[in-house]
Backbone bond lengths (Angstrom), bond angles and torsions (degrees), N, CA, C in turn:
res aa  C-N    CA-C-N  psi(-1)  N-CA   C-N-CA  omega(-1)  CA-C   N-CA-C  phi
1 M - - - 1.456 - - 1.520 108.67 -
2 L 1.310 115.56 137.77 1.456 121.43 178.39 1.526 110.82 -74.48
3 S 1.305 115.93 154.16 1.464 120.05 171.55 1.524 107.51 -91.81
4 A 1.312 116.17 167.10 1.468 120.53 177.51 1.525 110.40 -60.88
5 I 1.316 117.44 -37.80 1.466 120.87 179.46 1.526 110.52 -64.90
6 Q 1.322 116.89 -44.82 1.468 120.32 178.40 1.523 110.48 -62.01
7 E 1.328 116.47 -41.51 1.463 120.64 179.14 1.525 111.01 -62.85
8 L 1.322 117.18 -42.38 1.470 120.16 178.02 1.527 111.12 -63.81
9 K 1.323 117.50 -37.50 1.467 120.60 177.26 1.524 110.86 -63.07
10 I 1.322 116.23 -43.77 1.466 120.58 179.19 1.523 110.01 -62.43
11 R 1.319 116.67 -45.65 1.468 120.19 179.79 1.526 110.93 -63.89
12 S 1.316 117.02 -35.63 1.464 121.12 177.86 1.522 110.73 -65.06
13 K 1.308 117.03 -41.62 1.469 120.76 179.21 1.523 111.11 -66.53
14 I 1.319 116.83 -38.13 1.472 120.43 176.42 1.520 109.49 -64.65
15 L 1.318 116.68 -44.62 1.465 121.10 178.88 1.522 110.40 -60.60
16 L 1.310 116.72 -42.42 1.468 120.18 179.68 1.523 110.99 -61.96
17 K 1.327 117.17 -41.12 1.468 120.14 178.87 1.524 111.56 -64.00
18 R 1.335 116.41 -29.79 1.471 121.05 -179.80 1.524 112.27 -90.51
19 S 1.307 118.07 4.31 1.465 120.96 -170.99 1.519 114.57 -84.21
20 Q 1.298 118.03 9.05 1.461 120.18 -178.88 1.521 112.41 -71.95
21 A 1.322 117.69 -21.31 1.465 121.23 -178.88 1.523 110.46 -72.32
22 A 1.323 116.31 148.93 1.472 121.76 -178.83 1.520 112.07 -65.54
23 D 1.348 116.84 -25.32 1.461 119.29 -178.76 1.533 112.80 -92.00
24 S 1.303 117.22 12.74 1.464 121.40 179.37 1.528 109.49 -63.67
25 P 1.336 116.98 138.72 1.463 119.33 178.45 1.527 112.91 -65.78
26 L 1.313 117.09 -13.69 1.462 120.83 -179.21 1.523 112.86 -80.67
27 V 1.335 117.71 -16.51 1.458 121.05 -177.41 1.526 110.77 -60.40
28 S 1.326 117.45 -45.33 1.468 119.31 -178.49 1.531 111.27 -70.06
29 L 1.331 117.84 -33.36 1.465 120.51 178.75 1.527 112.32 -70.40
30 S 1.330 116.31 -30.51 1.463 119.94 -177.61 1.523 112.02 -90.33
31 K 1.331 117.01 0.77 1.474 123.60 175.60 1.529 112.38 52.21
32 G 1.316 114.46 49.58 1.452 119.84 174.94 1.514 115.81 83.93
33 K 1.304 117.94 -11.07 1.465 120.93 178.36 1.526 108.58 -90.04
34 A 1.297 116.53 173.81 1.467 121.08 177.66 1.535 108.64 -65.00
35 P 1.314 117.15 126.51 1.475 119.55 179.30 1.529 111.64 -59.72
36 Q 1.315 114.67 144.00 1.451 121.73 178.72 1.524 108.72 -118.89
37 L 1.332 115.58 171.19 1.462 120.13 -179.62 1.526 111.41 -58.19
38 K 1.326 118.43 -36.67 1.463 120.79 179.64 1.524 111.48 -59.85
39 H 1.320 117.92 -33.72 1.465 121.14 177.73 1.527 110.91 -70.36
40 A 1.324 116.07 -40.52 1.463 120.63 178.59 1.522 110.90 -66.92
41 L 1.334 117.15 -39.71 1.466 120.67 177.84 1.527 110.84 -64.09
42 L 1.328 116.99 -42.17 1.466 121.33 177.58 1.523 110.16 -61.68
43 Y 1.317 116.56 -46.10 1.468 120.55 -179.05 1.527 111.93 -61.70
44 T 1.330 117.76 -47.81 1.466 119.89 -178.18 1.528 110.97 -66.53
45 A 1.316 117.32 -37.51 1.473 120.07 177.71 1.521 110.56 -62.26
46 R 1.314 116.98 -43.96 1.470 120.42 179.10 1.522 111.31 -65.97
47 Q 1.322 116.49 -36.12 1.457 120.00 -178.62 1.526 112.36 -64.11
48 V 1.305 118.12 -28.17 1.466 120.43 -179.19 1.526 112.76 -101.43
49 G 1.331 117.16 10.74 1.457 120.06 169.75 1.513 117.67 106.15
50 F 1.334 117.62 14.13 1.456 120.28 179.60 1.521 110.63 -111.23
51 Q 1.332 116.20 161.45 1.462 121.28 -179.27 1.523 111.82 -71.32
52 D 1.323 116.20 -40.41 1.460 121.51 -178.70 1.532 108.52 -160.96
53 W 1.325 115.61 -177.91 1.455 120.38 -176.29 1.527 112.09 -63.60
54 Q 1.327 117.83 -42.10 1.457 120.97 -179.74 1.529 110.96 -62.87
55 H 1.324 116.27 -37.52 1.464 121.34 177.54 1.530 109.70 -62.67
56 A 1.327 116.41 -46.92 1.474 120.72 178.54 1.519 110.81 -59.86
57 Q 1.327 117.20 -45.20 1.463 120.78 179.95 1.520 111.90 -61.70
58 S 1.324 117.05 -43.57 1.465 119.53 -176.24 1.524 112.10 -65.63
59 I 1.321 117.72 -34.15 1.467 120.96 -179.65 1.528 110.69 -82.66
60 L 1.315 117.43 -48.38 1.464 121.25 -173.76 1.526 114.00 -76.19
61 A 1.315 118.36 -14.66 1.461 120.58 176.18 1.522 110.60 -67.30
62 C 1.316 117.12 -28.74 1.469 122.84 177.23 1.523 111.38 54.39
63 S 1.318 116.77 31.84 1.460 120.37 -176.42 1.521 113.21 -78.73
64 Q 1.325 116.50 -13.45 1.462 120.62 178.46 1.518 108.97 -153.31
65 P 1.333 117.38 161.28 1.467 118.88 174.89 1.525 109.32 -60.41
66 L 1.315 115.75 150.43 1.461 119.37 -178.19 1.518 110.87 -68.45
67 N 1.304 115.69 139.02 1.455 122.50 174.23 1.525 108.10 -67.81
68 Q 1.314 117.09 135.50 1.460 120.76 -174.91 1.527 113.12 -61.58
69 Q 1.318 118.45 -26.07 1.460 121.81 -179.85 1.527 112.49 -97.91
70 Q 1.291 116.80 -1.72 1.459 123.03 -173.33 1.525 111.82 -71.72
71 D 1.328 116.46 136.52 1.456 121.51 173.75 1.531 106.96 -79.82
72 C 1.309 116.52 116.26 1.470 121.73 -176.28 1.517 112.97 -98.71
73 G 1.322 116.85 5.78 1.449 119.93 178.35 1.522 112.54 73.58
74 K 1.329 114.72 -167.22 1.471 121.93 -175.88 1.525 112.65 -110.99
75 F 1.324 116.57 18.89 1.462 121.02 -176.28 1.527 112.60 -55.86
76 W 1.327 117.20 -38.46 1.460 121.82 -176.32 1.528 111.74 -95.14
77 Y 1.327 116.12 36.75 1.457 120.76 178.21 1.525 108.28 -141.73
78 A 1.321 115.83 145.79 1.463 122.29 174.93 1.519 107.84 -138.02
79 K 1.313 117.20 152.51 1.465 120.80 179.38 1.523 111.72 -54.59
80 A 1.319 116.58 -33.67 1.463 121.00 -179.84 1.525 112.31 -62.85
81 C 1.326 117.07 -19.76 1.475 121.45 179.85 1.526 112.08 -81.51
82 G 1.325 116.75 -16.05 1.458 121.41 -175.03 1.518 114.93 -60.85
83 S 1.304 117.68 -29.05 1.461 120.57 -178.02 1.528 112.95 -91.54
84 L 1.319 116.81 -1.01 1.462 120.82 -177.92 1.523 110.97 -91.02
85 L 1.317 116.06 147.98 1.455 120.86 176.23 1.522 108.89 -92.23
86 N 1.309 115.54 116.23 1.454 122.84 177.91 1.516 107.74 -137.07
87 T 1.300 116.65 160.29 1.458 121.24 177.58 1.517 109.16 -85.81
88 W 1.336 115.87 122.51 1.454 121.85 177.01 1.517 108.12 -103.88
89 C 1.318 116.64 136.56 1.462 122.45 -176.87 1.524 109.76 -121.70
90 A 1.312 115.51 139.38 1.464 121.17 -178.09 1.516 112.67 -73.10
91 N 1.331 116.98 -23.90 1.459 119.24 -179.41 1.528 109.96 -147.95
92 Y 1.314 114.57 169.58 1.448 120.96 -174.66 1.529 112.48 -67.69
93 A 1.325 116.99 -39.19 1.471 120.26 179.62 1.528 110.42 -60.92
94 E 1.304 116.25 -40.90 1.469 120.67 177.76 1.530 110.56 -64.64
95 A 1.338 116.46 -40.03 1.464 120.40 179.48 1.530 110.77 -63.29
96 L 1.327 116.47 -43.34 1.467 120.08 178.06 1.525 111.09 -62.65
97 A 1.330 117.02 -42.97 1.469 121.23 -179.97 1.523 110.80 -64.16
98 Q 1.315 117.20 -43.86 1.468 120.95 -179.95 1.523 111.32 -68.10
99 Q 1.321 116.76 -36.11 1.468 119.73 178.33 1.528 110.18 -63.90
100 A 1.318 117.09 -37.83 1.467 120.58 179.01 1.522 111.01 -63.73
101 I 1.317 117.18 -30.59 1.467 122.19 -178.82 1.521 111.84 -83.90
102 Q 1.325 117.24 -48.10 1.466 120.25 -170.26 1.516 115.89 -117.81
103 G 1.327 117.74 -4.37 1.460 119.31 -178.63 1.513 111.23 80.39
104 G 1.299 116.34 -163.95 1.454 121.67 -178.59 1.517 110.82 105.55
105 I 1.315 115.08 173.01 1.460 122.08 179.83 1.520 108.12 -110.19
106 I 1.330 116.91 125.37 1.461 120.73 -179.76 1.525 109.25 -82.18
107 L 1.345 114.18 123.61 1.458 121.68 176.33 1.525 108.89 -129.47
108 P 1.326 117.75 146.02 1.461 120.07 178.09 1.525 111.96 -83.88
109 Y 1.315 115.75 149.56 1.465 122.73 171.52 1.524 106.51 -144.70
110 K 1.302 116.41 109.53 1.465 122.03 -173.77 1.526 108.67 51.83
111 T 1.338 118.87 -117.30 1.470 120.68 179.01 1.524 111.76 -104.67
112 Q 1.327 116.29 12.75 1.466 121.61 179.98 1.521 109.33 -114.56
113 Y 1.327 114.48 -177.96 1.462 120.47 -179.24 1.523 109.14 -139.47
114 V 1.308 115.25 147.47 1.452 121.05 176.96 1.524 108.08 -120.13
115 L 1.328 115.13 139.48 1.464 120.57 170.00 1.520 105.37 -93.33
116 A 1.289 115.30 99.51 1.452 121.08 -173.33 1.521 111.91 -81.02
117 T 1.324 114.56 137.05 1.461 121.09 173.30 1.527 108.44 -86.99
118 A 1.316 115.59 174.24 1.464 119.98 176.84 1.530 110.52 -59.19
119 S 1.331 117.08 -36.70 1.474 120.77 179.41 1.526 111.22 -63.23
120 Y 1.313 116.71 -38.82 1.466 121.57 178.72 1.532 109.86 -64.11
121 I 1.327 115.72 -46.99 1.464 120.75 -179.61 1.524 110.22 -61.31
122 E 1.321 117.13 -41.11 1.460 121.11 178.57 1.529 111.28 -67.31
123 A 1.347 117.19 -34.65 1.470 120.61 176.51 1.530 111.08 -65.75
124 L 1.318 116.89 -24.37 1.467 121.23 174.73 1.529 111.79 -79.16
125 G 1.330 116.25 -8.15 1.459 120.98 -179.31 1.518 112.93 89.86
126 L 1.334 116.54 17.02 1.458 121.86 -178.81 1.518 110.57 -115.69
127 S 1.307 116.28 173.10 1.460 121.52 177.12 1.527 109.69 -106.55
128 A 1.312 116.03 129.21 1.466 120.62 176.30 1.528 110.64 -69.89
129 D 1.332 117.26 -17.03 1.465 121.82 179.33 1.528 112.81 -87.68
130 E 1.318 117.23 0.95 1.466 121.54 178.84 1.527 109.07 -57.60
131 P 1.339 118.48 124.31 1.465 121.23 -178.89 1.533 114.53 -58.28
132 L 1.313 117.44 -22.91 1.469 119.84 178.64 1.523 112.10 -61.73
133 W 1.334 117.05 -33.46 1.472 119.64 178.08 1.528 109.67 -61.41
134 Q 1.324 115.89 -46.07 1.467 119.62 180.00 1.527 111.03 -62.95
135 S 1.328 117.11 -39.78 1.466 119.63 -179.63 1.534 111.62 -64.06
136 L 1.330 116.40 -25.24 1.473 121.41 177.72 1.528 112.02 -95.22
137 K 1.323 116.29 8.94 1.471 121.69 -176.98 1.527 110.60 57.51
138 Y 1.329 115.04 37.64 1.459 123.14 176.95 1.533 111.91 56.47
139 N 1.319 115.42 42.01 1.459 121.30 -177.81 1.526 108.13 -147.03
140 W 1.347 116.74 103.19 1.453 120.12 -178.36 1.533 112.00 -72.38
141 C 1.293 118.69 -13.91 1.469 122.40 -172.52 1.516 114.24 -77.00
142 E 1.302 118.07 -16.97 1.459 119.93 178.01 1.517 109.06 -152.04
143 G 1.302 115.07 168.79 1.458 119.52 -179.42 1.518 111.07 114.91
144 D 1.304 114.95 -165.76 1.455 123.58 -176.92 1.530 111.08 -56.05
145 S 1.321 116.35 121.01 1.467 119.97 -176.20 1.530 112.25 -64.67
146 E 1.320 117.37 -34.19 1.464 119.59 179.68 1.531 110.96 -64.66
147 S 1.317 117.74 -42.27 1.466 121.06 178.25 1.526 110.66 -65.18
148 R 1.306 116.53 -41.67 1.464 120.56 178.55 1.521 110.59 -63.51
149 Q 1.338 116.62 -41.52 1.459 120.39 179.32 1.533 111.09 -66.32
150 R 1.304 117.08 -38.85 1.468 120.31 179.52 1.526 110.89 -64.28
151 L 1.339 116.69 -40.46 1.470 119.76 176.98 1.526 110.99 -67.05
152 A 1.319 117.15 -39.16 1.469 120.50 177.55 1.529 110.33 -63.30
153 Y 1.322 116.89 -39.52 1.462 120.86 177.20 1.536 110.07 -63.64
154 Q 1.325 116.74 -44.04 1.467 120.36 177.70 1.531 110.46 -59.88
155 R 1.323 116.63 -40.10 1.468 120.78 178.33 1.525 110.26 -63.28
156 L 1.297 117.45 -42.94 1.457 121.89 179.62 1.526 111.41 -62.76
157 I 1.316 116.91 -43.32 1.468 121.19 177.54 1.533 110.03 -64.50
158 A 1.329 116.89 -39.95 1.466 120.58 177.98 1.528 110.74 -64.26
159 M 1.326 117.32 -37.09 1.470 120.42 176.87 1.522 110.15 -59.52
160 Q 1.310 116.43 -43.53 1.452 120.75 -179.61 1.535 110.03 -66.77
161 S 1.321 117.13 -43.07 1.464 121.28 179.88 1.522 112.12 -62.97
162 N 1.324 116.27 -34.17 1.472 121.10 -178.61 1.519 112.30 -92.86
163 N 1.328 116.72 13.28 1.463 122.43 -179.11 1.520 113.34 56.67
164 Q 1.334 117.20 29.61 1.457 121.13 174.64 1.518 109.62 -86.98
165 F 1.314 116.46 -12.22 1.464 121.83 -178.18 1.503 108.33 -150.69
166 S 1.297 116.40 130.87 1.464 119.98 175.24 1.514 108.25 -148.88
167 C 1.292 115.71 157.22 1.472 118.85 176.39 1.509 110.57 -132.98
């Protein structure tokens, strides 16, 4: 199974191959020069909610628990979630405390955290009943890196299915 990072690399390479057209989104990133892979990686990272490719790699690698002050981008958010009522927390400690009281799935959003309901998870194109959530104790911010990566990959595939991301 591919990781989210591997999938983004593949999509970036496909985008680069298609970048010969004048209306390619890579033209503005390459400042009039021939687009390179670095431009495609930057574009795909931004499309899925990160500042740049390095930002996407650092979050999606899931090699360590997220730093409480770390900007995690908008990867775990979709416009469809905007109309839902969820508990938003200013910091990770607050998210953990609120989760202990009311449940929910902890997801990062920039430097904040959301306690996502099943409706929120479904708006992301995922299933709240996915066993991986339980294995992570309903907290994507820490735990087994393989489980976190698998959920991130599922989110990326859901973005493509919902036309939130295309290359």
